[in-house]
N, C-alpha and C positions, 0 to 999 in steps of 0.2 A: 629718825636717828642720825642720818647722815646730814649734818649741817656744819655751819662754821664755828660752832661752839669748841673751844681749843681742846677739849678733853677727849673729842672723838678723833680716831685715828683716819678715816676717811671723810673727804669733804670735796665739793665741787672745786674747779680751778678758780682762782682769784681772777677776776676781770682785769685784762691789761689791754688798753685800747691799741697798742703797737703789736700785738700777737693775734694772729687770725684764729677763729674758731674752726673746729673740725667738721668734717662731713657727718651728717647725722645718718645712721644707719637705717632710719625709718623713712625719712622723706628725700634723703639725697642732697639737702641743702647744707650750706656751711653755716650751721646756727647750732651745732652741738658742743656742748661743754662736759668735759670728762670728769670723773671723780679721780682723786690722786690720794694716795698713800702719804700721809704728812710726814712720815718718818723719812722718806727719801724723795719726796716729789715725783714719785713714779705712778704711771697710770695703773689702775686696777686691771683694766683690759680696754682694747679700743672701742668696744661697744657698751661700755659702763659709762652712762652719763645721762644727761637730760638735753633734750631739745628745747630751744627757746621758743618755738612756734608752738606753744602749748594748745592753742585751740585747732590749728590747722593739721598739726602732727601729733603731738601729745606723747612722743616717745620718751620713755623715762625707765631706765635700768639702773637699780642701785647696787651697791656692792652686796648687800644681803641677797639680792636676786642672784648675782654671779655666783657667789659662795653656795648658794641652794643648788644650782645646777652643777658646779664643778666641784663641790667639796668644801664643807663649811669650816673654817677655822675655829679654834675654841673661842668661846665668848670674850675671854679677856683680850684676845688680839683686836676687838673692835675699839679697844681703849688704849690710850697711852698708859704705860706703867708710871708708877709714881716717881720714879728715878730713871731717866733715860741713860743708858750706858754711854752712848756717844751720839755723833750729829750725822751718822751715815747709814746708809742701807747697803748690805751686801747682796749683790745681785748675780753671783756666780762669776761673771766676766769682769765686772768692775763695780766699785763702790760710787756712791754719790753723796752729795752735800745736800741737806734739805733746802728747799727754796726759801723757807721762812728765815734761815740763817742769812741767805743772800739779800733778801729783801729788808732784813734788819740793819744791814750796813749801807743802804743807799740812802743816806742822809749825812747831816753834820759836814757838808762840804766846805762850809766856812773854816773848817779845822782839817782840811785836807790840802797838803802842800801841793800836789800835782795839779789839782782843780785851780788853786789859787795862782800858780804860775800861768796855766793856760788863760784864765780869765784876765789877768794883768797884761798878758802878751797880745792877745786876740779879741779882747772884749768878752761880753757875757754871753750873747746870743748862741753862737757857733758851740762853744765849749760846753754849754748846758745841754744842748741837744745831742751832741757826740756822748757825754757822759752818761745821759739818760739811755740811749740807744745801745751802747756797749754794757750797760748794767754794771758800772764802776762802782765800788764802795769805799767807804772810809773805814779804816781799821784801829783799834786802839793798842795794838801790839807795839807800835812805837807812837809817839805823838805826831799827829800829821800824816801818818801813813795811808797809803792807797791799796786797794785790793782789787786785782783784775781777776774776775770770775772766768773760768773756762766753761761756758754751757754750750752744749751740742745742738745739733740741728733738731733734735727731738725735745728741747727744753730742759735736759737734765745737767745738773752742775757737776762737772768732774772734779774740779778742785778749785782753788784761787791762789794767786800768787801775791804776796804782801810784799810791798816794796816802799822805801821812804825816799822822797825827793827834796831837793833843795828848793824851797819855794821862789828864790830869786833867780836861779840859773836853770832850773829844771833838769838839772843833772841828779843822777842817783848818788845817794849819799855812800861814801866808800870808805870814809875815814872816821874812826880808827879801825873799823871793820864794814864789809858790804853789808847793808841792810836789805836782805832779801830772806823771806821765809815763805814756806807752803802751808796753806791752811791745813792740808790733810796731816801734817806733821805736828800739829798743835796736840796738847794732851788731852782734849776732848775727844780725839779720834783714837780708834783702837782696830787693828787688823784691817787697815785700809788698803784695798786692793786698787791702784792707781792705773787709771788707762786715760791718758791725756787726749785732748781734742784741740782743735785751732782756736785761739782767742778770737771771738766774734763770730764763731760758726753759727749760732743761733740765728744770725741775720739772714742767713741763706734761705730760712723757710719761707716760702711765698715770694721769693725774689729771684728771678732767673738772671739777673744782670750780670756783667763780667766781675771777675774776682781778682783782686790785686793782693799779693801776699809779701809780707815784710818779716823781719824777725821780732821786733819789739812791739810790745802791746802799746806803749806810748807813741811810736810811730804810726801805727794803725790808726789810732784816734786822731793824731794830727793830720794825717793824710786824707782822712775821711772828710775833714772840714773844708780842704782845699779842692778835692776832687770827688764829690759826691756821686759821680756817674758810675763808680765802681765800688764794690763791697771790699772794704780793706780788712783782711784777716792777719793774724801774727802766729808765727810758730811758738813763740815764747822761748826760743832758744835756737842755736845754730844747728844742733842735731835734731830738732824736733820736724825737720821736714821730711816726713816719712810716708811710705805707702799707705799705712794704717791711718795715719792723721788726715790724709788727702782724699780717701775714698769717697768721702761726702762731695767732693767736686766733679765727679765724673760727669763729661758732656758739657762742662762750662768752658767759657772762655776765659783763660788764666794768664795773669802777668805777674811774674816775680821781680821783686824789687831787693836783691841781696845787698847787705852792709858791704861797705868798701873792704876788700881783703877776702871777701867770702864768695866772690864771683864764681871762681873755679869749682868750687865745691858744689855750689847749686847748679852749675852747668852739669856737672856728672850726675847729679841727683836727678835732674829733669831728664836726662837721657835713660835713666834705669827705672824710674817710678812711671808705671803706666798712665796714671791720671795726669801726669805732667808733661808727657812726650810732645804734645801739640802747644805747650805753653810758651809764651814770649818773654824772654829774659832781658830786662833793661840793663844795658851797660853805660847808660847815660851818665850816671854818677861818676863811674870810673873814669869816662872819657873827660869830665869837667871838674875834676878835683885836683888840687895840688898834692905835693908829697905829704905836707903836715896832715891834711884831712885824711889821707890814705893811712898814715901812720897811726891815727887816732881811731879808725875804724868807723868813721861817721856814716849815717844813714841818710835817707831821702827826707825824714822827718827834720833832722838837724839842718839840712840845706833850706827846707821849706820856711824855716822859723828864722833864718838868717839872710834872707835874700828880699829885696825891694822890688816890688812889682809882679810878684810871683802869681798873684790872683788872675793876671792876664793870660797865663799860661794854660794849656789843657793837659790832660793825662797822657795824651798820644805825643806830646812834646817830649815826654821823658822815655820813650820807647826808642 
């Protein structure tokens, strides 16, 4: 009953070579694929799934088995309703966007202004890898728009930010109005309970390397191409560097790269947020920028794109 046929609500996770499998409850090997609820991309339970070691282990617990043990829902809940009211799943604490919607946007990059700018400026290889890793999408809300999905460390999509860039300058389109829109505010969503996470947070799963935090999603992607020795995450806004969004970073080595003009605020936050108290805050950009750059509030991504020989530098040169 539980397969990839689109009419069924529960199915095994889609294989992704960049995402590690789970620990099998039967044999203890990392060969376990979990069942998900397609409505929200949520796991049915941590022990509901199938081990790939079919002969040596053979563990396989279906959603039907789980509901038989813990209370079975009505039969209609095993199937999609004919008309889905929206694309989210309320889970009490927050809502999520279905991963099928996320995956559907990860194409048509020839019509994505942000991707076009990166490939024109930096070539094809590095941007393609970065766009794939960060699961960036193309959105039809505006012609050429980009969607930056916020996917947490457990693989759940919290929301997405739709932005339109100028393909020639790489700057956000602000005239006649600023082209920024949130996915959860689209008409197909109702009663969405938002709880944001850091952009790029999903990259933390299975990687214990140092973390570098910037404000903009664009900057995180650009910096990751120059300094892959760190995991570059973005707050998505000046005020989103908060205790709640940084709990996933507990115990990690953290570097903060505030935009010009935001240094004092991030310094204060680093002293009050427990996860960030031992973080290192880079003041390099402030020390090496002129008044014009400071007035414009530029960031490390702007500097990287406009300097010759930057590839000879290392991350620690900016600390």
